[in-house]
N, C-alpha and C positions, 0 to 999 in steps of 0.2 A: 907404905913403901916397902919395897923388898930389897934386901941386901944380897947382892951377887958379886962375888969375887972382888971385894973391896970397893965397890962403887954402888951408889944408890940408883935404883931404876924405878921411876914412877910410871906404871903402866897406864893410868888413866890419862895423865898429860900426854904421854906418848901417843895414845890412841886418839885423843882429842885433836892433836895437831895434824893428823893425817886425814884428808878428806875421804869419804866413802867413794869408792870407784868400782865400777862394774867392768871387769876386764874381759868378761866372756862375750860381750856384744860390742865389739869395736866399731861396728857399722852404724850404731846409733849416734846421733848428734850429741854434742857435749851437753846441751841443756836438758836432754832427756836422761842423761846420766847423773844429773844433780839430784841429791837426796830430797831436797825441799820440793822439787818439781814432782818427784815420784810420790811423795806423801800427799802433795796437793791433788795429783791425779787419782790416787787411791781414795782420798776423801770425797772428791767430786763423783767418782763412780759409785761409791757407797751412798751418797745422798741422793743422787739422781735415780738410781736403779734398785738398790738393795735395801734401803731404809723402809720402815713402815710408812712414812709419809713421803714417799718418793714422788717423782714428777708425774707419773700416770695417775696415782691416786689423788693428787692435787688437782689434776685436770678434771677427773670425775667428780670431785667434790665441788669444783667451780661450776660445772654444768648442772649439777643437782641444786646448787644454790640459786642459779638463774631460773631454773624450773620452778623452784618454790616461790621465788619473788614474783614470777608471772602468775602463779596460782593465787598468791596473796593479793595481787592487784585485781585479778578477776573477782575474787570473793569480796573484796572491799566494794567494788563496783556493784555487785549483786546485792549487797547489804543496803547500799544507798538506794538502789532501785526499789527494794522491798520496803524500805522505810517510807519512800514517797507514796507507794501503793497503800501501805497501812494508813498513812496520813489522809490519803484521799478517801478510803473506806470509812474512816472515823468522822470525817467532816461532811461528806456528800451522801445522803441516804439513797439517792438513785444509783450511785455507783455500787453500793452494797448489793442491791437487788440485781444489777446487771452481772456482777461476779457470781452470785448465787445461781442465776439462771444459766450462764454460759459454762462455768467450770464444774458445778456440782449438780446440774441437770434438775434443779428445783423448779416447781411450778405452783401456781395458785390452785385453789380447790376447783374452780369452774373451768380450768383450762386442760387441754389435751396436749401432750408433748409428742412430737414426731422427730425422730432422728433420721437424717438423710446422709448416707455415707457414699462417697465416691468410690467406684471400683478401681482397684489398682491393676494395671496391665503389665 
């Protein structure tokens, strides 16, 4: 408290009782001149555009997450397919020979191997 000319003047209470007013922009509506609305608008602008985790980066991360989930589903499907092929190779001896001939170009000793390729136009 400050003593001035015989009376007490509390500056904090005096300032607290007066609302914050913007007198330079009288054309603004009264709800835009409210300090709580201004703080809220500043906070929203900061969070949506200026923050490290802003709206644009959240959108990019969401798209990246969807891409990774699609890749994960694809690879899980491929793993299941390879497991069934492995099981077939382990249980069926004819299947093992078929894969060796088709994919690895293996042959028996008394056989000749001819490769026929189609011409691409």
